C-alpha positions in Angstrom: -67.6 -9.4 6.3 -70.4 -9.4 8.8 -68.0 -9.1 11.7 -66.4 -6.1 10.0 -69.8 -4.4 9.6 -70.6 -4.9 13.3 -67.2 -3.5 14.4 -67.7 -0.5 12.1 -71.1 0.1 13.5 -69.8 0.0 17.1 -67.1 2.5 16.2 -69.7 4.9 14.7 -71.8 4.6 17.8 -68.8 5.2 20.1 -67.8 8.3 18.1 -71.4 9.6 18.2 -71.6 9.3 22.0 -68.3 11.1 22.3 -69.6 14.0 20.1 -72.8 14.2 22.1 -70.8 14.5 25.3 -68.7 17.3 23.8 -71.8 19.1 22.7 -73.4 18.8 26.1 -70.2 20.1 27.8 -70.1 23.0 25.4 -73.6 24.3 26.3 -73.1 24.2 30.1 -73.4 27.8 31.2 -70.2 29.4 32.5 -72.0 30.2 35.8 -72.7 26.6 36.5 -69.2 25.5 35.8 -67.7 27.8 38.3 -67.9 27.0 42.0 -69.3 29.3 44.7 -67.1 32.2 45.8 -65.1 31.5 49.0 -66.5 32.7 52.3 -66.0 36.3 53.4 -65.3 38.1 50.1 -66.1 41.8 49.6 -66.3 43.5 46.3 -65.4 47.2 46.3 -67.2 49.0 43.5 -66.0 52.6 42.8 -68.6 54.8 41.1 -67.5 57.2 38.5 -64.9 59.9 39.5 -63.9 58.2 42.7 -60.2 58.5 43.4 -58.4 55.2 42.7 -55.8 55.9 45.4 -58.7 56.3 47.9 -60.1 53.0 46.8 -56.7 51.3 47.4 -56.5 52.9 50.8 -60.0 51.7 51.7 -59.1 48.1 50.7 -55.9 48.2 52.8 -57.7 49.8 55.8 -60.6 47.3 55.8 -58.3 44.4 55.4 -56.6 45.4 58.7 -59.9 45.1 60.6 -62.0 42.5 58.7 -60.8 39.0 57.9 -62.1 38.9 54.3 -60.8 39.0 50.8 -61.3 42.4 49.3 -61.6 42.7 45.5 -61.6 46.1 43.7 -64.2 46.0 40.8 -64.4 48.1 37.7 -65.7 51.6 37.9 -69.4 52.1 37.1 -71.7 55.0 36.6 -74.3 55.8 39.2 -77.7 54.6 38.2 -79.9 57.4 36.9 -82.9 55.7 38.6 -81.4 56.5 42.0 -81.1 60.3 41.3 -83.3 62.6 43.4 -83.4 65.7 41.3 -85.0 68.1 43.8 -81.9 67.9 46.1 -79.4 66.8 43.4 -78.6 63.6 45.5 -78.7 59.9 45.0 -81.0 57.8 47.1 -78.8 55.4 49.1 -81.6 52.8 49.4 -81.9 52.6 45.6 -78.1 52.3 45.4 -78.2 49.3 47.7 -80.7 47.6 45.4 -78.5 48.4 42.4 -75.3 47.1 44.2 -77.0 43.8 45.2 -78.2 43.3 41.6 -74.8 44.1 40.2 -73.1 41.8 42.6 -75.6 39.0 41.9 -74.2 36.9 44.9 -70.7 36.9 43.3 -69.2 38.2 46.5 -70.5 37.7 50.0 -70.7 41.5 50.4 -70.4 44.5 48.1 -69.6 48.1 49.1 -70.1 51.0 46.7 -68.0 54.2 47.0 -69.1 57.5 45.5 -68.1 61.2 45.6 -71.7 62.3 45.1 -74.1 63.2 47.9 -76.4 60.4 49.1 -79.6 60.4 51.2 -82.3 58.3 52.7 -85.6 58.8 54.4 -85.5 59.6 58.2 -88.8 59.8 60.0 -90.8 62.6 58.5 -87.8 63.9 56.5 -88.1 62.5 53.0 -84.6 63.2 51.9 -81.9 63.2 54.7 -78.3 63.6 53.6 -76.0 60.9 54.9 -72.4 59.6 54.8 -73.3 56.0 54.2 -75.9 53.3 54.4 -75.8 49.5 54.9 -78.3 46.7 55.0 -78.3 45.2 58.5 -77.8 42.4 58.0 -77.5 42.3 54.2 -75.4 42.1 51.1 -74.7 45.7 50.2 -73.6 49.0 51.6 -72.6 52.4 50.1 -70.5 55.2 51.4 -70.0 58.8 50.1 -67.0 61.2 50.5 -69.3 64.2 49.9 -69.8 65.0 53.6 -66.5 63.6 55.0 -64.7 67.0 54.9 -62.1 66.2 52.3 -60.9 69.8 52.0 -61.3 70.6 55.7 -58.8 68.1 57.1 -55.5 66.6 56.1 -55.3 63.9 53.4 -54.4 61.3 56.1 -57.3 62.3 58.3 -59.7 62.2 55.3 -58.5 58.7 54.4 -58.9 57.6 58.0 -62.4 59.0 58.1 -63.4 57.1 54.9 -61.9 53.8 56.2 -63.9 54.3 59.5 -67.0 55.0 57.5 -66.5 51.9 55.3 -65.9 49.7 58.3 -69.1 51.0 60.0 -71.4 50.3 57.0 -69.7 47.0 56.3 -70.2 46.1 59.9 -73.9 46.6 59.5 -74.0 44.1 56.6 -72.6 41.5 58.9 -75.3 42.2 61.5 -73.6 44.7 63.8 -76.1 47.2 65.2 -75.2 50.7 66.4 -73.0 50.6 69.5 -73.4 52.5 72.7 -69.6 52.9 73.2 -68.6 56.4 72.0 -65.2 55.3 70.9 -66.4 52.4 68.8 -66.7 53.0 65.1 -70.2 51.4 65.2 -71.7 54.2 67.2 -74.7 56.0 65.8 -73.8 59.2 64.0 -77.1 60.8 65.0 -76.8 63.2 62.2 -73.4 64.5 63.2 -69.9 64.1 61.8 -68.3 61.7 64.3 -65.8 59.9 62.2 -63.0 61.2 64.4 -64.2 59.8 67.7 -62.9 56.3 67.1 -61.6 54.2 64.2 -61.7 50.7 65.8 -64.4 48.2 66.8 -64.9 47.9 70.6 -64.2 44.6 72.3 -67.9 43.6 72.2 -68.2 44.3 68.5 -64.8 42.5 67.9 -66.1 39.5 69.8 -69.2 39.5 67.6 -67.0 39.6 64.4 -64.7 36.9 65.9 -67.7 34.6 66.4 -68.3 34.9 62.6 -64.7 34.2 61.8 -64.3 37.8 60.5 -61.1 38.9 62.3 -57.8 39.0 60.5 -55.5 36.3 61.8 -52.6 38.7 62.3 -54.6 41.3 64.1 -53.7 41.6 67.8 -56.5 41.9 70.3 -57.3 45.5 71.3 -57.7 46.7 74.8 
């Protein structure tokens, strides 16, 4: 009878331990259970009213130049806190902060796309209208179609402009500074529309990206 009691007690103890393990496993936060995102991932976040076809074209165009995995995220509203009422624009610097918080390190980089006008401070000018802005280096960048001349050029030229703009700002997040070569897409806009001057990285900028393992495997070297 005593041996039966001992065996029964051991069985109860074993079951209790198993239940404790299950309880502990159940309360592990989902974030801790998932591993880190693979290297070179870029989230594309379309803000409200951005054309879905344009977002798809941006993904395709960026994949041809950058060796990263591009993921299209769900559409979001622009944050009201970034709105600059006197000029009816959104402050790009505030959008970068919003994008980084939204991303929360989920992807290596995140790029926001909007149809609204965006701006930043430039010297003594408090609110300077821009096409895009990217942290250099950093996690986030944002581009706007507002100044890209959508209704002044063909649909194909507009898409090419937006892809060039996206690659420029994304290049900044990887540490690329403005380039002195006029045909390189990393050249400084200097307040002008120069998205038609070149839609590829120059050899020097490509070498920089290559050193970071950021060139698509299938992309041939450009001359």
